[in-house]
DSSP file (Angstrom, degrees, kcal/mol; ACC not computed):
  #  RESIDUE AA STRUCTURE BP1 BP2  ACC     N-H-->O    O-->H-N    N-H-->O    O-->H-N    TCO  KAPPA ALPHA  PHI   PSI    X-CA   Y-CA   Z-CA
    1    1 A M              0   0    0      0, 0.0     2,-0.2     0, 0.0    40,-0.1   0.000 360.0 360.0 360.0 131.4   -3.0   13.8    7.6
    2    2 A A    >   -     0   0    0      1,-0.1     3,-2.0     2,-0.1     0, 0.0  -0.515 360.0-131.2 -69.5 137.8   -2.7   13.3    3.9
    3    3 A T  T 3  S+     0   0    0      1,-0.3    -1,-0.1    -2,-0.2     0, 0.0   0.711 107.3  61.5 -65.7 -17.5   -6.0   14.2    2.1
    4    4 A S  T 3  S+     0   0    0      2,-0.1    -1,-0.3     0, 0.0     2,-0.1   0.546  75.9 117.8 -83.9  -6.5   -5.8   11.0    0.2
    5    5 A T    <   -     0   0    0     -3,-2.0     2,-0.7     1,-0.1     0, 0.0  -0.415  56.5-150.0 -62.4 130.2   -5.9    9.0    3.5
    6    6 A S        -     0   0    0     -2,-0.1     2,-0.6    90,-0.0    -1,-0.1  -0.877  14.8-175.9-110.5 103.2   -9.1    6.9    3.5
    7    7 A L        -     0   0    0     -2,-0.7     2,-0.3    49,-0.0    -2,-0.0  -0.880  13.5-164.4 -97.5 120.5  -10.5    6.2    6.9
    8    8 A L        -     0   0    0     -2,-0.6     3,-0.3     3,-0.2    48,-0.1  -0.740  24.5-130.3-109.2 155.5  -13.5    3.9    6.6
    9    9 A Q  S    S+     0   0    0     -2,-0.3    -1,-0.1     1,-0.2    -2,-0.0   0.812 103.5  28.2 -72.4 -32.3  -16.2    3.2    9.1
   10   10 A H  S    S+     0   0    0     43,-0.0     2,-0.6     3,-0.0    -1,-0.2   0.224  94.2  98.8-119.9  14.8  -16.0   -0.6    9.0
   11   11 A V  S    S+     0   0    0     -3,-0.3    44,-0.3     2,-0.1    -3,-0.2  -0.913  72.6  28.5-109.3 120.0  -12.4   -1.4    8.0
   12   12 A G  S    S-     0   0    0     -2,-0.6     2,-0.3    42,-0.1    -3,-0.0  -0.693  86.7 -70.5 126.9 179.0  -10.1   -2.4   10.9
   13   13 A S        -     0   0    0     -2,-0.2    41,-2.6     1,-0.1    42,-0.2  -0.785  50.4 -94.4-111.9 156.9  -10.3   -4.0   14.3
   14   14 A A  B     -A   53   0A   0     -2,-0.3     2,-0.2    39,-0.2    39,-0.2  -0.289  38.2-126.5 -66.3 149.7  -11.8   -2.6   17.5
   15   15 A I        -     0   0    0     37,-0.9     3,-0.3     1,-0.1    -1,-0.1  -0.609  13.7-122.7 -95.6 160.6   -9.6   -0.9   20.0
   16   16 A D  S    S+     0   0    0      1,-0.2     2,-0.6    -2,-0.2    -1,-0.1   0.924  98.5  30.7 -69.1 -46.5   -9.3   -1.8   23.6
   17   17 A N    >>  +     0   0    0      1,-0.1     4,-1.1     2,-0.0     3,-0.6  -0.842  57.2 176.2-123.5  95.9  -10.2    1.5   25.2
   18   18 A E  H 3> S+     0   0    0     -2,-0.6     4,-2.3    -3,-0.3     5,-0.2   0.786  80.5  65.0 -67.0 -27.4  -12.6    3.6   23.3
   19   19 A S  H 3> S+     0   0    0      1,-0.2     4,-2.3     2,-0.2    -1,-0.2   0.845  98.0  54.1 -67.9 -31.9  -12.7    6.2   26.0
   20   20 A D  H <> S+     0   0    0     -3,-0.6     4,-2.6     2,-0.2     5,-0.2   0.928 108.8  49.1 -63.5 -44.8   -9.0    7.0   25.5
   21   21 A Y  H  X S+     0   0    0     -4,-1.1     4,-2.7     1,-0.2     5,-0.3   0.942 113.0  46.8 -57.9 -49.2   -9.7    7.7   21.8
   22   22 A R  H  X S+     0   0    0     -4,-2.3     4,-2.2     1,-0.2    -1,-0.2   0.880 112.1  50.9 -63.3 -38.2  -12.7   10.0   22.7
   23   23 A S  H  X S+     0   0    0     -4,-2.3     4,-1.9     2,-0.2    -1,-0.2   0.926 113.0  44.2 -65.5 -45.5  -10.7   11.8   25.3
   24   24 A I  H  X S+     0   0    0     -4,-2.6     4,-2.2     2,-0.2    -2,-0.2   0.928 115.3  47.5 -66.6 -45.1   -7.7   12.5   23.0
   25   25 A V  H  X S+     0   0    0     -4,-2.7     4,-1.5    -5,-0.2    -1,-0.2   0.881 110.0  53.9 -65.5 -37.0   -9.9   13.5   20.1
   26   26 A G  H  X S+     0   0    0     -4,-2.2     4,-0.8    -5,-0.3    -1,-0.2   0.900 109.0  48.4 -61.6 -40.5  -11.9   15.8   22.4
   27   27 A A  H >X S+     0   0    0     -4,-1.9     4,-1.4     1,-0.2     3,-0.8   0.882 106.7  56.7 -66.2 -37.9   -8.7   17.5   23.5
   28   28 A L  H 3X S+     0   0    0     -4,-2.2     4,-1.7     1,-0.2    -1,-0.2   0.818  96.6  64.1 -63.8 -29.7   -7.7   17.9   19.8
   29   29 A Q  H 3< S+     0   0    0     -4,-1.5     4,-0.3     1,-0.2    -1,-0.2   0.853 104.1  47.0 -62.4 -32.8  -10.9   19.8   19.2
   30   30 A Y  H X< S+     0   0    0     -4,-0.8     3,-1.2    -3,-0.8     4,-0.3   0.836 106.3  57.7 -75.4 -33.2   -9.7   22.5   21.6
   31   31 A V  H >X S+     0   0    0     -4,-1.4     3,-1.7     1,-0.3     4,-1.1   0.839  92.7  69.2 -64.9 -32.4   -6.3   22.5   19.9
   32   32 A V  T 3< S+     0   0    0     -4,-1.7    -1,-0.3     1,-0.3    -2,-0.2   0.752  83.0  75.4 -57.9 -24.0   -7.9   23.4   16.6
   33   33 A T  T <4 S+     0   0    0     -3,-1.2    -1,-0.3    -4,-0.3    -2,-0.2   0.850 113.7  19.7 -58.0 -35.3   -8.8   26.8   18.1
   34   34 A T  T <4 S+     0   0    0     -3,-1.7    41,-0.9    -4,-0.3    -1,-0.2   0.413 124.4  57.9-114.8   0.0   -5.2   27.9   17.7
   35   35 A R    ><  +     0   0    0     -4,-1.1     3,-1.7    39,-0.2    -1,-0.2  -0.667  50.5 168.4-131.5  78.1   -4.0   25.4   15.1
   36   36 A P  G >   +     0   0    0      0, 0.0     3,-1.3     0, 0.0     4,-0.4   0.672  69.8  78.6 -65.2 -14.2   -6.1   25.6   11.9
   37   37 A D  G 3  S+     0   0    0      1,-0.3     4,-0.2     2,-0.1     3,-0.1   0.693  96.8  44.0 -68.3 -16.8   -3.6   23.5   10.1
   38   38 A I  G <> S+     0   0    0     -3,-1.7     4,-2.6     1,-0.1     5,-0.3   0.292  82.1 104.6-108.0  10.0   -5.0   20.3   11.8
   39   39 A T  H <> S+     0   0    0     -3,-1.3     4,-2.6     1,-0.2     5,-0.2   0.924  81.6  46.4 -57.3 -48.7   -8.7   21.2   11.3
   40   40 A F  H  > S+     0   0    0     -4,-0.4     4,-2.2     1,-0.2    -1,-0.2   0.939 114.2  47.0 -61.4 -47.7   -9.2   18.7    8.4
   41   41 A A  H  > S+     0   0    0     -4,-0.2     4,-2.1     1,-0.2    -1,-0.2   0.905 114.0  46.8 -63.5 -42.6   -7.5   15.9   10.2
   42   42 A V  H  X S+     0   0    0     -4,-2.6     4,-1.9     1,-0.2    -1,-0.2   0.906 111.0  52.7 -67.3 -40.7   -9.3   16.4   13.5
   43   43 A N  H  X S+     0   0    0     -4,-2.6     4,-0.7    -5,-0.3    -1,-0.2   0.906 109.2  51.3 -57.9 -41.0  -12.6   16.7   11.7
   44   44 A K  H >< S+     0   0    0     -4,-2.2     3,-0.9     1,-0.2    -2,-0.2   0.932 111.4  44.0 -64.9 -47.3  -11.9   13.4   10.0
   45   45 A V  H >< S+     0   0    0     -4,-2.1     3,-1.3     1,-0.2    -1,-0.2   0.763 104.8  65.0 -72.7 -22.8  -11.1   11.5   13.2
   46   46 A C  H >< S+     0   0    0     -4,-1.9     3,-1.3     1,-0.2    -1,-0.2   0.751  87.8  70.6 -67.3 -22.6  -14.1   13.0   15.0
   47   47 A Q  T << S+     0   0    0     -3,-0.9    -1,-0.2    -4,-0.7     3,-0.2   0.574  98.3  49.3 -71.6  -7.1  -16.4   11.2   12.5
   48   48 A F  T <  S+     0   0    0     -3,-1.3     3,-0.4    -4,-0.1    -1,-0.3   0.066  71.0 114.0-119.9  23.9  -15.5    7.9   14.2
   49   49 A M  S <  S+     0   0    0     -3,-1.3    -1,-0.1     1,-0.2   -27,-0.1   0.818  73.0  59.1 -65.5 -30.9  -16.1    8.8   17.9
   50   50 A H  S    S+     0   0    0      1,-0.3    -1,-0.2    -4,-0.2    -2,-0.1   0.836 128.5   5.5 -70.6 -32.6  -19.0    6.4   18.2
   51   51 A K  S    S-     0   0    0     -3,-0.4    -1,-0.3   -33,-0.0    -2,-0.1  -0.526  79.3-167.7-151.3  77.3  -17.0    3.3   17.2
   52   52 A P        -     0   0    0      0, 0.0   -37,-0.9     0, 0.0     2,-0.2  -0.413   5.2-161.5 -72.4 143.0  -13.3    3.9   16.7
   53   53 A L  B  >  -A   14   0A   0    -39,-0.2     4,-2.0    -2,-0.1     3,-0.5  -0.648  36.4 -94.5-114.7 174.4  -11.1    1.3   15.1
   54   54 A D  H  > S+     0   0    0    -41,-2.6     4,-2.0     1,-0.2     5,-0.1   0.856 123.2  54.6 -61.8 -36.3   -7.4    0.7   15.1
   55   55 A Q  H  > S+     0   0    0    -44,-0.3     4,-1.5     1,-0.2    -1,-0.2   0.848 107.7  51.1 -66.1 -32.4   -6.9    2.6   11.9
   56   56 A H  H  > S+     0   0    0     -3,-0.5     4,-1.9     2,-0.2    -2,-0.2   0.902 109.4  49.7 -69.1 -41.0   -8.7    5.7   13.4
   57   57 A F  H  X S+     0   0    0     -4,-2.0     4,-2.4     1,-0.2    -2,-0.2   0.859 107.4  54.8 -66.8 -34.2   -6.4    5.5   16.4
   58   58 A K  H  X S+     0   0    0     -4,-2.0     4,-1.9     2,-0.2    -1,-0.2   0.882 106.7  51.4 -63.9 -37.8   -3.3    5.4   14.2
   59   59 A A  H  X S+     0   0    0     -4,-1.5     4,-1.8     2,-0.2    -2,-0.2   0.888 109.0  50.6 -65.6 -38.6   -4.6    8.6   12.5
   60   60 A V  H  X S+     0   0    0     -4,-1.9     4,-2.3     1,-0.2    -2,-0.2   0.916 109.4  50.4 -64.8 -43.0   -4.9   10.2   15.9
   61   61 A K  H  X S+     0   0    0     -4,-2.4     4,-2.3     1,-0.2    -1,-0.2   0.862 107.7  54.1 -63.3 -34.4   -1.4    9.2   16.9
   62   62 A R  H  X S+     0   0    0     -4,-1.9     4,-2.2     2,-0.2    -1,-0.2   0.895 107.5  50.1 -66.2 -39.0   -0.1   10.6   13.6
   63   63 A I  H  X S+     0   0    0     -4,-1.8     4,-2.5     2,-0.2    -2,-0.2   0.921 110.8  49.9 -62.6 -44.0   -1.8   14.0   14.4
   64   64 A L  H  X S+     0   0    0     -4,-2.3     4,-2.2     1,-0.2    -2,-0.2   0.890 110.0  49.9 -63.7 -39.6   -0.2   14.0   17.8
   65   65 A R  H  X S+     0   0    0     -4,-2.3     4,-2.0     2,-0.2    -1,-0.2   0.900 109.8  51.8 -64.7 -39.8    3.3   13.2   16.3
   66   66 A Y  H  X S+     0   0    0     -4,-2.2     4,-0.9     1,-0.2    -2,-0.2   0.939 110.5  48.0 -60.9 -46.3    2.8   16.1   13.9
   67   67 A L  H >< S+     0   0    0     -4,-2.5     3,-0.5     1,-0.2    -1,-0.2   0.884 109.4  53.6 -62.7 -38.1    1.9   18.5   16.8
   68   68 A Q  H >< S+     0   0    0     -4,-2.2     3,-0.6     1,-0.2    -1,-0.2   0.888 114.0  41.6 -63.6 -38.4    5.0   17.3   18.7
   69   69 A N  H 3< S+     0   0    0     -4,-2.0    -1,-0.2     1,-0.2    -2,-0.2   0.503 116.6  48.8 -88.3  -4.6    7.3   18.0   15.8
   70   70 A A  T X<  +     0   0    0     -4,-0.9     3,-1.4    -3,-0.5    -1,-0.2  -0.212  63.4 135.5-127.7  43.2    5.6   21.3   14.8
   71   71 A M  T <  S+     0   0    0     -3,-0.6    -1,-0.1     1,-0.3    -2,-0.1   0.791  70.0  59.2 -62.4 -28.8    5.4   23.1   18.2
   72   72 A E  T 3  S+     0   0    0     -3,-0.1    -1,-0.3     2,-0.0     2,-0.1   0.609  89.1  92.4 -79.8  -9.9    6.6   26.4   16.7
   73   73 A Y    <   +     0   0    0     -3,-1.4     2,-0.3    -6,-0.1    -3,-0.0  -0.405  50.2 100.7 -79.2 160.9    3.7   26.5   14.3
   74   74 A G  S    S-     0   0    0     -2,-0.1     2,-0.3     2,-0.0   -39,-0.2  -0.923  72.7 -32.3 153.7-173.6    0.5   28.3   15.1
   75   75 A L        -     0   0    0    -41,-0.9     2,-0.4    -2,-0.3    38,-0.0  -0.526  49.6-173.3 -74.8 135.2   -1.4   31.5   14.6
   76   76 A Q        -     0   0    0     -2,-0.3     2,-0.4     2,-0.0    -2,-0.0  -0.995   7.6-156.6-129.9 126.7    0.7   34.6   14.1
   77   77 A F        -     0   0    0     -2,-0.4     2,-0.3    36,-0.1    36,-0.1  -0.827   5.4-163.5-106.4 141.0   -1.0   38.0   13.9
   78   78 A T        -     0   0    0     -2,-0.4     2,-0.4    33,-0.2    35,-0.1  -0.860  21.4-116.8-118.7 155.0    0.5   41.1   12.2
   79   79 A T        +     0   0    0     -2,-0.3     2,-0.3     2,-0.0    32,-0.0  -0.765  40.0 165.7 -92.5 136.7   -0.4   44.7   12.5
   80   80 A V        -     0   0    0     -2,-0.4    32,-0.0     1,-0.1     3,-0.0  -0.929  38.5-135.9-142.9 165.6   -1.7   46.5    9.4
   81   81 A V  S    S+     0   0    0     -2,-0.3     2,-0.4     1,-0.0    -1,-0.1   0.877  84.7  70.3 -90.7 -45.0   -3.5   49.7    8.5
   82   82 A N        -     0   0    0     29,-0.1     2,-0.7    76,-0.0    -1,-0.0  -0.600  67.1-155.0 -81.3 130.2   -6.0   48.4    5.9
   83   83 A L        +     0   0    0     -2,-0.4    76,-4.5    74,-0.3    77,-0.6  -0.905  28.7 153.4-105.0 110.8   -8.8   46.3    7.3
   84   84 A D        -     0   0    0     -2,-0.7    27,-2.8    74,-0.2     2,-0.5  -0.998  35.8-134.9-138.7 144.3  -10.3   44.0    4.6
   85   85 A L  E     +B  110   0B   0     75,-0.4    78,-2.1    -2,-0.4     2,-0.4  -0.827  23.0 177.8 -98.4 131.0  -12.0   40.6    4.8
   86   86 A V  E     -Bc 109 163B   0     23,-2.4    23,-3.4    -2,-0.5     2,-0.4  -0.995   7.9-164.5-133.7 128.2  -11.0   37.9    2.5
   87   87 A G  E     -B  108   0B   0     76,-3.3     2,-0.3    -2,-0.4    21,-0.2  -0.889   4.8-172.3-115.5 144.7  -12.6   34.4    2.5
   88   88 A F  E     +B  107   0B   0     19,-2.7    19,-2.4    -2,-0.4     2,-0.3  -0.962   8.8 172.5-129.2 148.1  -11.4   31.2    1.0
   89   89 A F  E     -B  106   0B   0     -2,-0.3     2,-0.3    17,-0.2    17,-0.2  -0.981  11.1-173.7-149.4 162.5  -13.2   27.8    0.8
   90   90 A D  E     -B  105   0B   0     15,-2.4    15,-3.0    -2,-0.3     2,-0.3  -0.977   5.6-167.9-152.1 154.1  -12.8   24.4   -0.8
   91   91 A A  E     -B  104   0B   0     -2,-0.3     2,-0.3    13,-0.2    13,-0.2  -0.988   9.1-146.5-143.0 150.8  -15.1   21.4   -1.0
   92   92 A N        -     0   0    0     11,-2.1     2,-0.4    -2,-0.3    11,-0.3  -0.813  10.2-147.7-115.4 161.3  -14.6   17.8   -2.0
   93   93 A W        -     0   0    0     -2,-0.3     8,-0.1     9,-0.2    36,-0.1  -0.993  68.9  -7.8-134.2 129.4  -17.1   15.5   -3.6
   94   94 A E  S    S+     0   0    0     -2,-0.4    -1,-0.1     6,-0.3     7,-0.1   0.782  85.7 120.0  61.5  33.7  -17.5   11.7   -3.3
   95   95 A T        +     0   0    0      1,-0.1     2,-0.9     6,-0.1    -1,-0.1   0.654  58.4  75.2 -95.9 -17.2  -14.4   11.1   -1.2
   96   96 A N     >  -     0   0    0      5,-0.2     4,-1.8     1,-0.2     3,-0.1  -0.827  58.6-177.3 -95.6 105.5  -16.3    9.6    1.7
   97   97 A V  T  4 S+     0   0    0     -2,-0.9    -1,-0.2     1,-0.2   -89,-0.1   0.637  73.7  67.2 -79.3 -13.2  -17.4    6.2    0.7
   98   98 A D  T  4 S-     0   0    0      1,-0.1    -1,-0.2     3,-0.1   -90,-0.1   0.936 129.0  -6.1 -72.9 -45.8  -19.3    5.5    3.9
   99   99 A D  T  4 S-     0   0    0      2,-0.2    -2,-0.2    -3,-0.1    -1,-0.1   0.421  83.6-128.9-131.8  -0.7  -22.1    8.1    3.5
  100  100 A R     <  +     0   0    0     -4,-1.8    26,-0.4     1,-0.2    -6,-0.3   0.612  58.1 142.8  62.9  14.5  -21.1   10.0    0.3
  101  101 A R        -     0   0    0     24,-0.2    -1,-0.2    -8,-0.1    24,-0.2  -0.739  47.3-127.5 -87.4 133.0  -21.5   13.4    2.0
  102  102 A P        -     0   0    0      0, 0.0    20,-3.2     0, 0.0     2,-0.4  -0.297  13.6-130.8 -76.3 162.3  -19.0   16.0    0.9
  103  103 A T  E     - D   0 121B   0    -11,-0.3   -11,-2.1    18,-0.3     2,-0.4  -0.935  15.8-159.6-115.3 137.3  -16.8   18.0    3.3
  104  104 A T  E     -BD  91 120B   0     16,-3.1    16,-3.1    -2,-0.4     2,-0.4  -0.933   6.1-171.7-116.1 138.8  -16.3   21.8    3.1
  105  105 A G  E     +BD  90 119B   0    -15,-3.0   -15,-2.4    -2,-0.4     2,-0.3  -0.976   8.0 175.3-127.6 145.3  -13.5   23.8    4.5
  106  106 A F  E     -BD  89 118B   0     12,-2.5    12,-2.1    -2,-0.4     2,-0.3  -0.969  15.0-168.4-145.4 160.3  -13.1   27.6    4.8
  107  107 A C  E     -BD  88 117B   0    -19,-2.4   -19,-2.7    -2,-0.3     2,-0.4  -0.959   7.8-160.4-149.5 132.9  -10.9   30.3    6.2
  108  108 A V  E     -BD  87 116B   0      8,-3.5     7,-2.9    -2,-0.3     8,-1.5  -0.961   9.0-159.5-118.2 131.8  -11.6   34.0    6.6
  109  109 A F  E     -BD  86 114B   0    -23,-3.4   -23,-2.4    -2,-0.4     2,-0.6  -0.896   9.4-158.6-112.2 138.3   -8.8   36.5    7.0
  110  110 A L  E >  S-BD  85 113B   0      3,-3.0     3,-1.5    -2,-0.4   -25,-0.2  -0.964  87.5 -20.3-112.3 110.5   -9.0   40.1    8.4
  111  111 A S  T 3  S-     0   0    0    -27,-2.8   -33,-0.2    -2,-0.6    -1,-0.1   0.865 129.9 -50.4  58.1  39.0   -6.1   42.1    7.1
  112  112 A G  T 3  S+     0   0    0    -28,-0.4    -1,-0.3     1,-0.2   -27,-0.1   0.430 117.3 112.6  82.4  -1.6   -4.2   38.9    6.3
  113  113 A N  E <  S-D  110   0B   0     -3,-1.5    -3,-3.0   -35,-0.1    -1,-0.2  -0.900  72.6-117.2-106.0 130.4   -4.8   37.4    9.8
  114  114 A P  E     +D  109   0B   0      0, 0.0    -5,-0.3     0, 0.0     3,-0.1  -0.464  41.6 161.3 -68.1 129.7   -7.0   34.3   10.1
  115  115 A V  E     +     0   0B   0     -7,-2.9     2,-0.3     1,-0.4    -6,-0.2   0.568  64.3  22.9-122.5 -18.9  -10.1   35.1   12.2
  116  116 A A  E     +D  108   0B   0     -8,-1.5    -8,-3.5     2,-0.0    -1,-0.4  -0.980  64.2 151.9-150.2 137.7  -12.5   32.3   11.3
  117  117 A W  E     +D  107   0B   0     -2,-0.3     2,-0.3   -10,-0.3   -10,-0.2  -0.981   6.4 152.3-157.8 161.2  -12.0   28.8    9.9
  118  118 A G  E     -D  106   0B   0    -12,-2.1   -12,-2.5    -2,-0.3     2,-0.4  -0.965  30.6-136.2 179.9 167.3  -13.6   25.4    9.9
  119  119 A S  E     +D  105   0B   0     -2,-0.3     2,-0.4   -14,-0.2   -14,-0.3  -0.991  29.5 173.7-139.4 129.7  -14.2   22.1    8.2
  120  120 A K  E     -D  104   0B   0    -16,-3.1   -16,-3.1    -2,-0.4     2,-0.4  -0.998  33.1-123.6-145.2 139.0  -17.6   20.6    8.1
  121  121 A K  E     -D  103   0B   0     -2,-0.4   -18,-0.3   -18,-0.2    -2,-0.0  -0.672  41.0-117.0 -77.3 131.8  -19.3   17.6    6.6
  122  122 A Q        -     0   0    0    -20,-3.2    -1,-0.1    -2,-0.4     4,-0.0  -0.326  14.2-126.8 -70.2 155.0  -22.3   18.8    4.5
  123  123 A Q  S    S+     0   0    0    -22,-0.1     2,-0.3     2,-0.0    -1,-0.1   0.658  84.8  47.6 -78.3 -17.3  -25.8   17.7    5.6
  124  124 A V  S    S-     0   0    0    -22,-0.1     2,-0.6   -24,-0.0    -2,-0.1  -0.821  82.0-112.1-125.7 161.2  -26.8   16.3    2.2
  125  125 A V        -     0   0    0     -2,-0.3     2,-0.2   -24,-0.2   -24,-0.2  -0.838  40.7-144.9 -89.0 124.2  -25.5   14.0   -0.5
  126  126 A S        -     0   0    0     -2,-0.6     3,-0.1   -26,-0.4   -32,-0.1  -0.577  13.6-148.1 -94.3 154.4  -24.9   16.2   -3.6
  127  127 A R  S    S+     0   0    0     -2,-0.2     2,-0.3     1,-0.1    -1,-0.1   0.597  78.5  20.9 -94.2 -13.2  -25.4   15.2   -7.2
  128  128 A S  S  > S-     0   0    0      1,-0.1     4,-1.7     0, 0.0    -1,-0.1  -0.974  72.5-115.1-150.8 162.5  -22.6   17.4   -8.7
  129  129 A T  H  > S+     0   0    0     -2,-0.3     4,-2.9     1,-0.2     5,-0.2   0.833 115.3  60.8 -67.3 -31.4  -19.5   19.2   -7.9
  130  130 A A  H  > S+     0   0    0      1,-0.2     4,-2.4     2,-0.2    -1,-0.2   0.908 104.5  48.2 -62.1 -41.2  -21.2   22.5   -8.7
  131  131 A D  H  > S+     0   0    0      2,-0.2     4,-2.2     1,-0.2    -1,-0.2   0.910 112.4  48.8 -64.3 -42.8  -23.8   21.8   -5.9
  132  132 A V  H  X S+     0   0    0     -4,-1.7     4,-2.2     1,-0.2    -2,-0.2   0.928 113.0  46.8 -62.7 -46.6  -21.0   21.0   -3.5
  133  133 A E  H  X S+     0   0    0     -4,-2.9     4,-2.6     1,-0.2    -2,-0.2   0.886 110.6  53.0 -64.6 -39.1  -19.0   24.1   -4.4
  134  134 A Y  H  X S+     0   0    0     -4,-2.4     4,-2.7    -5,-0.2    -1,-0.2   0.924 109.9  47.7 -62.7 -44.4  -22.2   26.3   -4.1
  135  135 A R  H  X S+     0   0    0     -4,-2.2     4,-2.2     2,-0.2    -1,-0.2   0.900 112.9  48.7 -64.5 -40.0  -22.9   25.0   -0.6
  136  136 A G  H  X S+     0   0    0     -4,-2.2     4,-2.1     2,-0.2    -2,-0.2   0.904 112.0  49.3 -64.6 -41.0  -19.3   25.6    0.5
  137  137 A F  H  X S+     0   0    0     -4,-2.6     4,-2.8     2,-0.2    -2,-0.2   0.926 110.6  50.2 -62.1 -45.6  -19.5   29.1   -1.0
  138  138 A A  H  X S+     0   0    0     -4,-2.7     4,-2.1     1,-0.2    -2,-0.2   0.892 109.9  50.6 -61.7 -40.3  -22.7   29.8    0.8
  139  139 A H  H  X S+     0   0    0     -4,-2.2     4,-1.6     2,-0.2    -1,-0.2   0.904 112.4  46.8 -64.6 -41.0  -21.3   28.6    4.1
  140  140 A T  H  X S+     0   0    0     -4,-2.1     4,-2.2     2,-0.2    -2,-0.2   0.916 111.0  51.2 -66.7 -44.0  -18.2   30.8    3.7
  141  141 A V  H  X S+     0   0    0     -4,-2.8     4,-2.8     1,-0.2     5,-0.2   0.882 106.0  56.4 -62.1 -38.3  -20.3   33.9    2.7
  142  142 A T  H  X S+     0   0    0     -4,-2.1     4,-2.1     1,-0.2    -1,-0.2   0.916 109.1  46.1 -58.8 -43.4  -22.5   33.3    5.8
  143  143 A N  H  X S+     0   0    0     -4,-1.6     4,-2.3     2,-0.2    -2,-0.2   0.887 111.8  51.0 -67.5 -38.6  -19.4   33.5    8.0
  144  144 A V  H  X S+     0   0    0     -4,-2.2     4,-2.5     2,-0.2    -2,-0.2   0.917 110.4  49.3 -64.7 -42.8  -18.1   36.6    6.2
  145  145 A I  H  X S+     0   0    0     -4,-2.8     4,-2.2     1,-0.2    -2,-0.2   0.907 110.3  50.8 -63.1 -41.5  -21.5   38.4    6.6
  146  146 A W  H  X S+     0   0    0     -4,-2.1     4,-2.4    -5,-0.2    -1,-0.2   0.923 110.8  48.6 -62.0 -43.1  -21.5   37.5   10.3
  147  147 A L  H  X S+     0   0    0     -4,-2.3     4,-2.7     2,-0.2    -2,-0.2   0.885 109.5  52.4 -65.0 -38.2  -17.9   39.0   10.7
  148  148 A E  H  X S+     0   0    0     -4,-2.5     4,-2.2     2,-0.2    -1,-0.2   0.904 110.3  49.0 -61.4 -40.7  -19.0   42.1    8.8
  149  149 A S  H  X S+     0   0    0     -4,-2.2     4,-2.2     2,-0.2    -2,-0.2   0.907 111.2  49.3 -65.1 -42.2  -21.9   42.5   11.2
  150  150 A L  H  X S+     0   0    0     -4,-2.4     4,-1.5     2,-0.2    -2,-0.2   0.926 111.2  48.8 -63.3 -45.1  -19.6   42.0   14.2
  151  151 A L  H  <>S+     0   0    0     -4,-2.7     5,-3.0     1,-0.2    -1,-0.2   0.887 109.3  53.9 -61.4 -38.9  -17.1   44.6   12.9
  152  152 A S  H ><5S+     0   0    0     -4,-2.2     3,-1.5     1,-0.2    -1,-0.2   0.910 106.8  50.7 -61.9 -43.0  -20.0   47.0   12.3
  153  153 A E  H 3<5S+     0   0    0     -4,-2.2    -1,-0.2     1,-0.3    -2,-0.2   0.806 110.2  50.3 -65.1 -28.4  -21.1   46.6   16.0
  154  154 A L  T 3<5S-     0   0    0     -4,-1.5    -1,-0.3    -5,-0.2    -2,-0.2   0.371 117.0-117.3 -88.4   4.5  -17.5   47.3   17.1
  155  155 A H  T < 5 +     0   0    0     -3,-1.5     2,-0.5     1,-0.2    -3,-0.2   0.849  66.7 144.0  59.9  38.3  -17.5   50.4   14.8
  156  156 A V      < -     0   0    0     -5,-3.0    -1,-0.2    -8,-0.1    -2,-0.1  -0.941  36.3-156.6-107.3 124.1  -14.7   49.0   12.7
  157  157 A V        -     0   0    0     -2,-0.5   -74,-0.3    -3,-0.1    -9,-0.0  -0.890  13.1-133.4-106.0 116.5  -15.1   49.9    9.0
  158  158 A P        -     0   0    0      0, 0.0   -74,-0.2     0, 0.0     3,-0.1  -0.283  17.6-123.7 -62.3 154.1  -13.3   47.6    6.5
  159  159 A S  S    S-     0   0    0    -76,-4.5     2,-0.3     1,-0.1   -75,-0.2   0.727  87.2  -3.0 -74.1 -21.7  -11.3   49.4    3.8
  160  160 A K  S    S-     0   0    0    -77,-0.6   -75,-0.4     3,-0.0     3,-0.1  -0.944  94.5 -64.3-155.9 175.2  -13.2   47.7    1.0
  161  161 A K        -     0   0    0     -2,-0.3    -2,-0.1     1,-0.1     2,-0.0  -0.301  63.3 -94.5 -64.6 150.4  -16.0   45.1    0.4
  162  162 A A        -     0   0    0    -78,-0.1     2,-0.4   -76,-0.1   -76,-0.2  -0.319  37.0-148.3 -66.2 149.1  -15.3   41.6    1.5
  163  163 A T  B      c   86   0B   0    -78,-2.1   -76,-3.3     1,-0.1    -1,-0.0  -0.966 360.0 360.0-121.8 136.0  -13.9   39.1   -1.1
  164  164 A V              0   0    0     -2,-0.4   -75,-0.2   -78,-0.2    -1,-0.1   0.309 360.0 360.0-123.8 360.0  -14.6   35.4   -1.3
């Protein structure tokens, strides 16, 4: 899905079978576990589960076509000696015209291998991009701290401090 795609809550016509939409989108939520490349798109179509319209279903079909043509993509893990955590995040501001809440996305890598990722709509409407970025940063740092704690319990010592 192009990030410029604008899916709106009240633009479009109702679809015949809403349960099909919910079933397909629910299945896509499980696919995100091994395909972080569709996280944003699946998050976007999940926001319309309560009342899906034809434009939302077209977006779901586009995700399915992408998956069909990109079967060889997915997570690939490599072996390395140095264990280091690196986190990345991004957030947008005022792109959702329905409720004005920003979306944050993050990905955390352990030795270059993705171990945690997600995309989430923030709970509040922010007044500035700085506020949006700070909340996204805080969410990413929370995940990095949790992963450091998990590694500690497994007696795995990273080679250096985590970087975000």
